[in-house]
Backbone bond lengths (Angstrom), bond angles and torsions (degrees), N, CA, C in turn:
res aa  C-N    CA-C-N  psi(-1)  N-CA   C-N-CA  omega(-1)  CA-C   N-CA-C  phi
1 X - - - 1.464 - - 1.522 109.95 -
2 X 1.321 115.47 146.64 1.465 121.15 174.07 1.529 107.54 -61.46
3 X 1.332 116.74 131.83 1.468 117.89 -174.58 1.519 111.76 -142.92
4 X 1.327 113.87 141.24 1.452 122.51 172.35 1.522 106.37 -123.06
5 X 1.316 116.46 125.23 1.470 122.34 177.29 1.527 108.88 -115.61
6 X 1.323 116.74 133.54 1.458 121.63 -178.64 1.528 108.80 -121.03
7 X 1.336 116.09 122.87 1.458 122.55 176.68 1.532 107.68 -106.01
8 X 1.329 116.16 119.58 1.450 119.37 -172.08 1.530 110.64 -157.30
9 X 1.321 116.66 -172.29 1.462 121.58 178.42 1.547 111.26 -98.66
10 X 1.313 116.57 -28.47 1.468 120.67 -177.54 1.537 110.57 -125.05
11 X 1.336 117.68 76.44 1.458 120.74 -179.26 1.524 112.33 -56.73
12 X 1.327 116.92 -35.17 1.461 119.30 -176.71 1.519 111.39 -64.31
13 X 1.324 118.48 -27.43 1.445 120.41 177.59 1.521 111.79 -68.67
14 X 1.312 117.07 -40.94 1.469 120.89 177.97 1.507 110.21 -66.65
15 X 1.327 117.69 -45.74 1.456 121.13 -178.16 1.530 111.39 -63.48
16 X 1.323 116.14 -39.11 1.472 119.50 -178.64 1.509 111.69 -63.03
17 X 1.341 117.33 -33.63 1.455 120.75 -177.63 1.530 113.19 -85.65
18 X 1.327 117.66 -30.21 1.462 121.21 -173.15 1.522 112.77 -94.97
19 X 1.312 117.13 -36.34 1.484 119.55 -171.26 1.523 112.64 -85.57
20 X 1.344 115.33 49.53 1.456 121.47 178.55 1.525 108.88 -137.46
21 X 1.335 116.54 163.72 1.464 121.33 175.27 1.494 113.53 60.37
22 X 1.343 115.87 -152.34 1.466 121.14 -177.05 1.516 111.74 -63.00
23 X 1.341 117.24 -35.21 1.458 120.05 179.12 1.519 109.98 -68.55
24 X 1.324 117.37 -42.78 1.452 120.68 176.81 1.496 112.48 -60.30
25 X 1.351 115.97 -40.78 1.467 119.11 179.24 1.532 111.10 -66.15
26 X 1.336 117.50 -36.38 1.463 120.82 177.75 1.524 110.25 -62.66
27 X 1.317 117.16 -38.62 1.467 121.72 176.76 1.531 110.12 -66.91
28 X 1.317 116.66 -43.88 1.470 120.73 179.73 1.514 111.44 -62.33
29 X 1.326 117.35 -36.70 1.469 121.83 -178.33 1.527 112.56 -79.20
30 X 1.331 117.68 -4.98 1.447 120.58 178.66 1.512 114.01 81.25
31 X 1.347 117.34 17.01 1.459 119.95 178.07 1.519 111.31 -72.15
32 X 1.325 115.51 -25.84 1.454 122.13 178.31 1.531 106.65 -153.66
33 X 1.305 115.72 148.79 1.463 121.21 178.34 1.520 109.67 -103.48
34 X 1.351 115.97 130.29 1.467 120.51 172.27 1.517 107.36 -118.36
35 X 1.339 116.14 117.81 1.454 121.39 176.37 1.517 109.58 -118.83
36 X 1.322 116.06 141.52 1.469 120.23 176.37 1.508 109.35 -122.43
37 X 1.330 115.84 142.48 1.447 121.42 -177.49 1.538 109.37 -129.79
38 X 1.316 115.78 131.69 1.447 122.90 179.33 1.526 109.05 -83.96
39 X 1.310 118.23 113.29 1.462 122.44 -177.92 1.528 112.01 -59.15
40 X 1.326 117.62 -25.46 1.460 120.09 -179.30 1.516 112.38 -64.43
41 X 1.336 116.76 -23.39 1.457 120.14 179.30 1.523 112.34 -72.87
42 X 1.319 116.94 -12.87 1.463 121.13 -177.52 1.533 110.94 -112.98
43 X 1.324 116.98 13.24 1.457 121.38 -173.60 1.515 111.40 -110.05
44 X 1.348 117.56 149.01 1.448 120.80 174.45 1.529 110.25 -60.01
45 X 1.332 115.71 119.00 1.464 121.08 178.62 1.521 112.43 56.61
46 X 1.347 117.09 25.84 1.451 120.59 176.66 1.504 115.58 77.98
47 X 1.330 118.66 3.61 1.471 122.05 -179.46 1.520 109.06 -96.36
48 X 1.330 115.29 115.89 1.469 118.29 -178.65 1.519 112.48 -96.13
49 X 1.353 117.56 -5.67 1.461 119.81 -175.51 1.520 111.40 -126.38
50 X 1.330 115.37 169.05 1.458 121.24 176.79 1.515 108.29 -154.78
51 X 1.353 116.11 172.30 1.458 120.56 -178.16 1.528 109.88 -69.40
52 X 1.329 117.39 145.18 1.473 120.21 -179.06 1.532 112.19 -73.00
53 X 1.313 116.46 137.66 1.462 119.87 172.67 1.521 108.67 -61.76
54 X 1.333 115.59 140.33 1.461 120.08 -179.91 1.524 113.15 88.56
55 X 1.351 115.71 -4.16 1.444 119.49 178.25 1.514 113.48 84.98
56 X 1.294 115.85 174.18 1.455 121.02 -179.77 1.503 110.96 125.64
57 X 1.339 115.18 165.28 1.460 121.04 -178.86 1.512 111.33 -78.81
58 X 1.326 115.95 156.34 1.456 120.37 175.99 1.516 113.30 85.19
59 X 1.302 114.90 169.39 1.458 122.35 179.20 1.530 109.01 -117.64
60 X 1.320 116.76 157.14 1.455 121.93 -173.67 1.520 109.89 -120.53
61 X 1.336 116.42 131.52 1.459 121.08 176.87 1.522 109.37 -66.43
62 X 1.333 116.50 133.60 1.454 122.07 -173.19 1.529 112.56 -80.75
63 X 1.331 116.17 139.31 1.456 121.15 178.99 1.526 111.73 -67.71
64 X 1.344 117.03 -33.91 1.461 118.75 -177.44 1.536 111.83 -69.82
65 X 1.321 116.72 -27.39 1.466 120.14 176.83 1.526 109.56 -68.41
66 X 1.322 115.52 -47.43 1.483 119.50 178.31 1.532 110.22 -60.98
67 X 1.330 115.73 -43.84 1.473 119.41 179.88 1.517 112.20 -61.50
68 X 1.323 116.80 -43.13 1.469 120.23 178.51 1.534 111.76 -63.15
69 X 1.306 116.44 -39.53 1.462 120.03 176.66 1.524 111.48 -60.57
70 X 1.344 115.84 -45.52 1.464 119.41 178.97 1.541 110.79 -60.59
71 X 1.321 115.64 -46.82 1.466 119.21 -175.79 1.518 112.04 -64.32
72 X 1.332 117.42 -38.25 1.464 118.95 -179.50 1.525 112.32 -74.72
73 X 1.329 117.20 -33.23 1.466 119.74 -179.27 1.519 112.22 -79.19
74 X 1.326 116.99 -41.80 1.458 120.45 -174.30 1.519 114.42 -99.64
75 X 1.311 118.86 -16.30 1.454 121.97 177.44 1.502 114.54 70.80
76 X 1.339 117.40 24.32 1.462 122.26 177.58 1.541 106.51 -136.16
77 X 1.358 117.55 164.55 1.458 118.76 175.83 1.539 110.10 -56.80
78 X 1.320 115.48 143.84 1.458 120.24 -175.42 1.525 112.98 -54.35
79 X 1.340 116.19 -39.94 1.471 119.86 -179.16 1.531 112.86 -65.84
80 X 1.327 116.32 -20.32 1.471 120.02 -176.37 1.520 113.97 -83.63
81 X 1.327 116.83 -14.44 1.486 119.99 -175.87 1.517 110.99 -59.57
82 X 1.341 117.34 -39.96 1.453 119.56 -174.75 1.539 113.02 -72.85
83 X 1.336 117.02 -6.19 1.470 119.01 174.34 1.515 110.85 -75.10
84 X 1.322 116.87 -25.32 1.462 121.24 -176.78 1.533 113.60 -110.11
85 X 1.353 116.41 -19.54 1.446 119.62 -174.18 1.539 110.10 -134.93
86 X 1.338 117.50 154.66 1.453 120.06 168.54 1.526 106.60 -77.35
87 X 1.292 118.09 120.97 1.457 122.70 -179.88 1.531 108.10 -107.14
88 X 1.318 116.88 110.63 1.455 122.63 -170.38 1.514 109.48 -111.53
89 X 1.316 115.74 125.15 1.454 121.83 176.50 1.510 108.91 -99.66
90 X 1.343 117.43 134.59 1.456 120.05 175.76 1.526 108.18 -93.92
91 X 1.339 115.12 121.73 1.468 119.86 179.25 1.520 108.54 -160.56
92 X 1.348 117.00 152.71 1.458 120.24 -176.72 1.521 114.61 -57.09
93 X 1.337 117.35 -29.77 1.456 119.80 -177.39 1.504 114.53 -84.53
94 X 1.336 117.56 0.43 1.455 120.41 -179.22 1.526 111.80 -73.37
95 X 1.342 116.18 170.52 1.462 118.98 177.51 1.530 109.74 -67.33
96 X 1.307 115.99 141.90 1.457 119.78 -179.36 1.523 108.57 -73.68
97 X 1.323 116.19 129.47 1.460 120.93 -177.47 1.530 111.44 -65.29
98 X 1.323 115.49 136.82 1.456 122.59 172.28 1.510 107.83 -128.86
99 X 1.340 115.83 169.57 1.454 118.87 177.86 1.528 111.59 -63.19
100 X 1.330 115.38 -30.88 1.483 118.55 176.12 1.510 111.29 -63.83
101 X 1.319 117.53 -44.16 1.484 121.13 177.11 1.513 109.97 -59.91
102 X 1.339 115.43 -44.89 1.455 120.87 -177.81 1.548 110.55 -61.55
103 X 1.335 115.68 -42.83 1.467 119.32 179.10 1.514 111.26 -63.06
104 X 1.318 118.12 -38.98 1.443 122.51 177.52 1.529 110.86 -61.18
105 X 1.338 117.01 -43.81 1.460 121.05 179.18 1.520 111.00 -67.30
106 X 1.331 116.75 -36.48 1.470 120.57 178.25 1.524 110.78 -64.65
107 X 1.330 116.72 -37.38 1.472 120.03 177.11 1.514 110.80 -64.37
108 X 1.335 117.05 -41.88 1.459 120.52 177.11 1.521 110.70 -61.58
109 X 1.339 115.80 -44.22 1.454 120.06 -179.55 1.522 111.21 -64.39
110 X 1.328 116.95 -39.51 1.465 120.91 177.31 1.524 111.08 -63.63
111 X 1.332 115.92 -29.59 1.454 120.46 178.08 1.513 112.77 -87.51
112 X 1.333 115.36 15.42 1.460 122.86 176.23 1.509 114.84 67.77
113 X 1.331 117.24 22.46 1.461 119.47 168.27 1.511 107.01 -95.47
114 X 1.304 117.35 107.89 1.455 122.17 -173.03 1.517 112.53 -66.21
115 X 1.336 114.52 162.05 1.459 121.67 175.76 1.526 109.45 -110.69
116 X 1.293 116.25 136.02 1.461 122.81 173.87 1.520 107.23 -121.88
117 X 1.338 116.91 126.19 1.448 122.13 -178.09 1.526 108.89 -116.17
118 X 1.334 116.60 125.79 1.452 122.81 176.37 1.522 107.61 -107.64
119 X 1.324 116.57 122.85 1.455 121.48 -175.16 1.539 111.63 -93.68
120 X 1.295 115.74 122.82 1.462 119.79 173.00 1.518 110.03 -70.85
121 X 1.323 116.18 157.13 1.470 121.23 177.78 1.533 108.54 -163.56
122 X 1.316 115.94 171.01 1.461 123.10 -178.01 1.532 109.81 59.49
123 X 1.334 117.79 -138.55 1.468 120.32 -175.67 1.518 113.74 -82.04
124 X 1.329 117.19 -2.42 1.446 120.56 -179.98 1.517 110.41 144.88
125 X 1.321 115.65 -174.11 1.472 121.82 -178.75 1.510 107.61 -131.86
126 X 1.313 116.63 140.08 1.462 122.42 -177.25 1.523 110.08 -49.72
127 X 1.333 116.82 129.98 1.452 122.77 -174.92 1.512 112.04 -57.80
128 X 1.326 117.94 -24.46 1.466 120.07 -178.81 1.520 112.54 -69.64
129 X 1.329 118.59 -18.42 1.467 120.18 171.57 1.516 109.14 -63.89
130 X 1.347 115.17 -42.88 1.456 119.97 -179.36 1.525 111.80 -69.94
131 X 1.339 117.37 -43.99 1.457 119.67 -172.67 1.522 113.35 -82.20
132 X 1.320 118.27 -28.88 1.474 120.54 -174.11 1.513 114.38 -108.89
133 X 1.332 117.89 -28.54 1.468 119.84 -172.67 1.518 114.71 -111.42
134 X 1.308 117.87 -27.13 1.460 121.50 -174.39 1.520 112.21 -98.17
135 X 1.325 116.12 155.98 1.470 121.03 173.06 1.521 111.09 -92.82
136 X 1.351 116.38 -22.90 1.451 120.60 -176.18 1.517 110.19 -168.55
137 X 1.331 115.50 169.22 1.465 121.23 176.59 1.537 108.22 -129.86
138 X 1.330 116.41 145.10 1.457 120.35 -179.21 1.529 110.65 -131.89
139 X 1.329 113.95 159.19 1.466 122.11 179.66 1.517 108.39 -142.20
140 X 1.332 116.58 156.16 1.460 121.09 174.28 1.522 111.73 -87.54
141 X 1.312 117.25 -12.37 1.469 119.64 -178.81 1.512 110.83 154.68
142 X 1.314 114.85 -176.52 1.466 121.05 -174.35 1.518 110.63 -85.96
143 X 1.326 115.84 64.29 1.460 121.86 173.46 1.506 107.65 -153.53
144 X 1.332 116.29 165.91 1.456 120.88 -173.21 1.519 110.42 -109.75
145 X 1.328 115.55 132.94 1.469 123.17 175.15 1.531 108.55 -106.22
146 X 1.310 116.57 162.27 1.467 119.37 178.36 1.518 111.17 -74.43
147 X 1.320 118.00 -17.48 1.461 119.85 177.62 1.514 110.81 -170.10
148 X 1.317 115.14 163.29 1.468 121.04 -174.82 1.529 114.88 -80.34
149 X 1.336 117.63 -2.86 1.457 119.31 -179.39 1.532 112.26 -57.44
150 X 1.325 115.97 -37.47 1.462 119.77 179.64 1.517 110.42 -65.47
151 X 1.321 116.61 -39.83 1.470 121.21 177.91 1.527 109.75 -65.80
152 X 1.324 117.01 -44.18 1.457 120.85 -179.37 1.529 111.33 -61.97
153 X 1.326 116.72 -39.99 1.456 120.52 179.43 1.530 110.96 -67.25
154 X 1.333 116.03 -43.70 1.463 119.94 -179.36 1.536 110.07 -63.99
155 X 1.324 116.19 -44.08 1.463 120.02 -179.60 1.527 110.84 -64.87
156 X 1.325 117.74 -45.09 1.453 121.52 -179.08 1.531 110.55 -61.02
157 X 1.319 116.85 -46.23 1.478 121.53 -179.89 1.528 110.52 -60.79
158 X 1.339 116.28 -47.44 1.462 120.86 -177.33 1.521 112.17 -63.31
159 X 1.327 116.42 -38.25 1.479 120.78 -178.63 1.521 110.58 -73.88
160 X 1.332 117.54 -45.82 1.460 120.71 -174.91 1.524 111.57 -63.50
161 X 1.337 118.16 -38.70 1.461 120.19 -176.29 1.535 111.52 -66.80
162 X 1.343 117.72 -17.11 1.461 120.66 178.42 1.528 112.98 -86.07
163 X 1.329 117.48 -11.03 1.464 120.20 -178.22 1.526 109.90 -70.68
164 X 1.305 115.88 143.81 1.465 120.96 -179.68 1.506 112.78 -57.01
165 X 1.347 115.63 131.35 1.454 121.32 176.82 1.510 115.95 88.65
166 X 1.351 117.38 -6.29 1.459 119.63 -176.80 1.522 109.82 -74.86
167 X 1.328 117.04 -47.55 1.462 119.82 178.14 1.523 109.80 -81.65
168 X 1.320 116.38 140.58 1.467 119.73 -179.83 1.514 111.69 -61.38
169 X 1.307 118.09 -36.08 1.451 123.37 177.70 1.513 108.36 -126.06
170 X 1.325 117.16 102.43 1.462 120.29 -174.45 1.524 112.16 -68.11
171 X 1.349 117.78 -12.92 1.457 119.66 173.82 1.522 111.12 -65.56
172 X 1.349 115.98 -15.40 1.459 119.58 176.77 1.511 111.57 -60.91
173 X 1.335 117.31 -25.26 1.467 122.08 -178.75 1.520 111.38 -76.89
174 X 1.342 116.44 -19.60 1.457 121.13 -176.98 1.522 108.83 -82.90
175 X 1.309 117.36 122.12 1.453 120.51 177.03 1.519 114.70 83.16
176 X 1.352 118.06 -1.60 1.454 118.26 178.65 1.531 109.60 -73.95
177 X 1.328 115.52 169.51 1.452 119.25 -178.05 1.534 110.89 -54.76
178 X 1.332 115.24 133.64 1.460 125.08 176.15 1.538 112.94 69.77
179 X 1.353 118.08 10.13 1.457 118.54 173.02 1.534 109.54 -66.77
180 X 1.331 116.15 -24.15 1.464 122.67 167.34 1.529 107.05 -119.56
181 X 1.302 117.12 145.44 1.451 120.96 -173.32 1.533 111.55 -54.71
182 X 1.319 116.49 124.43 1.444 122.01 176.47 1.511 115.46 76.25
183 X 1.335 117.48 0.00 1.466 120.01 -175.61 1.533 110.96 -96.36
184 X 1.338 113.95 136.07 1.457 119.39 173.63 1.528 109.86 -101.11
185 X 1.302 116.74 151.65 1.461 120.71 176.59 1.525 110.16 -67.17
186 X 1.335 117.26 157.93 1.459 120.75 -179.05 1.518 111.57 -71.01
187 X 1.346 118.80 160.87 1.457 120.96 173.22 1.517 110.88 -59.05
188 X 1.319 116.78 147.18 1.459 121.00 -177.86 1.544 109.59 -118.94
189 X 1.342 115.65 143.77 1.458 121.88 -179.71 1.527 109.32 -135.74
190 X 1.319 116.83 153.32 1.456 122.13 171.70 1.539 108.25 -147.78
191 X 1.333 117.51 -173.53 1.470 121.10 -179.71 1.521 111.56 -61.29
192 X 1.329 116.92 147.35 1.473 129.06 -0.01 1.542 111.99 -79.43
193 X 1.311 115.96 154.50 1.470 120.24 -179.11 1.511 111.94 -68.61
194 X 1.342 116.09 -26.84 1.475 121.42 174.84 1.516 108.40 -129.92
195 X 1.306 116.33 127.34 1.470 121.33 178.05 1.514 109.26 -134.97
196 X 1.322 115.51 118.00 1.463 122.36 175.97 1.531 110.64 52.47
197 X 1.318 115.47 38.83 1.459 120.19 179.94 1.507 115.67 84.78
198 X 1.329 116.84 -7.05 1.465 121.76 179.46 1.535 108.80 -92.03
199 X 1.339 116.78 120.61 1.465 121.55 -175.78 1.511 112.43 -103.89
200 X 1.323 115.41 146.25 1.472 121.66 171.03 1.533 108.01 -68.07
201 X 1.350 119.60 140.51 1.466 120.42 175.89 1.515 111.81 -50.62
202 X 1.327 116.18 131.69 1.454 121.29 -173.86 1.525 112.93 -58.32
203 X 1.330 117.46 -32.27 1.467 119.75 -176.73 1.529 110.74 -60.67
204 X 1.345 117.91 -31.53 1.455 120.35 -177.81 1.537 112.32 -72.87
205 X 1.324 116.02 -15.99 1.465 120.94 179.74 1.538 111.48 -102.49
206 X 1.350 115.56 1.13 1.458 120.02 -172.11 1.516 113.32 -77.57
207 X 1.321 117.80 -25.05 1.460 120.57 -174.92 1.525 112.79 80.12
208 X 1.328 117.80 -0.47 1.462 122.14 -179.99 1.529 107.83 -89.27
209 X 1.309 116.45 100.57 1.468 120.25 -172.20 1.520 112.32 -67.57
210 X 1.328 117.57 -31.87 1.462 119.74 178.30 1.539 110.28 -65.54
211 X 1.341 115.89 -44.64 1.451 119.72 179.58 1.532 111.24 -67.21
212 X 1.339 116.47 -38.13 1.462 120.40 177.78 1.513 110.69 -63.17
213 X 1.331 116.41 -43.49 1.463 121.22 178.12 1.525 110.70 -60.70
214 X 1.339 115.53 -45.21 1.478 119.59 -179.16 1.533 110.28 -63.23
215 X 1.347 116.38 -39.40 1.477 119.96 -179.69 1.514 109.93 -64.82
216 X 1.322 116.68 -41.99 1.455 120.05 -179.31 1.530 112.57 -68.76
217 X 1.307 117.10 -27.52 1.466 120.97 -179.55 1.514 111.91 -86.90
218 X 1.320 117.48 -12.28 1.471 119.49 -175.22 1.514 111.75 -76.14
């Protein structure tokens, strides 16, 4: 089965954001599996972080905690997980997600290569998670979040909605924002045709499909 696994500190945050709407229904129907794992369950005395070597502010998520979580969940050495799955670390220095990246991950997931997402938190995550356990790192942009759960939820939602059969009308994917590189979808209008003096563009009410198509592509 297509599967996304998220290793983090607050699984309930990821589930609350992803398990709703069309994506939530896809999960409920078994079209894709979303599992979340609390890293604290794999840590000595529940502590997943420690002080950074060399000093400095903040605490660092331990590589051995992530490795133990992988080994207990997948039943293979931690380093071997990335041979079978895309292992994605959320961190500020990762590549900024684009629709093209998301489409690539959706293709992998459709081909039954699962996705594993490790969420950074606190002052950072031991660099050996990135170099030894992960296949790549991703970011939502050049700003700092309190934790990677938001990134994991955004990535999971974006990938799942691209899987075949998830959207009720797959034509919704055609012409939507970023379906072509750098392109945004056209403005959208619905009833009432006039609101507080603001009118819908006349071309959309014309019934001329060629002109409507040209307007939307302009």
